[in-house]
Phi, psi and omega in degrees: 000141175255134168255118184250117182247109178205141184282342182276111182303315179303317179290318175303316183295312189290308183297319178307309181294319177300307183297321177298318182293341174262013171090010178260116176298143185221142172239137184245156173217142180278346173199182186293325182292322176294318179295324176298316179302317177298313185299327181289336186237013186228164170304147176298129179285158176279340179203148170248131176254115193240119170282152180269319187255107179217152176286164183073228177280112181280173182298322178305312182291322179295313177303315176302314183298314182289326177292334175271001177255116184302330183282348184235355183298338180259007174303124177295124183240125169253120183284128172235098191206155171269006180295150187287005180309130183274348177210168179285139177306155180304139182083001180267156183271350173169184182214128172241119177278132174276139358283150184231164177281135177300324181294329179290320177299310182300322182295313179299320177293320175299320176296337181255344186246000000 
């Protein structure tokens, strides 16, 4: 399962549809707080695709929360964001800048799932 965390409903829908079509089950969350709730109540995902800039709990706070939880600290997180970060934050499995190539997204998901 892939956990997709992004505040843009269209992005959640389109990426979710693409991953489902390629055989990857997907759960989506609109912000970090919703994603933490999902992680507390669902099967551990093989990878988290995380936007950084979101209202409510943003990606930075979500990342800090899971890195401080021993049961989630090793969860692979790939940043998928238009944020101007030049590299993935420490402890992340990768970075995809929006807009990105779909093949790049599929390659990253295949590496982890």
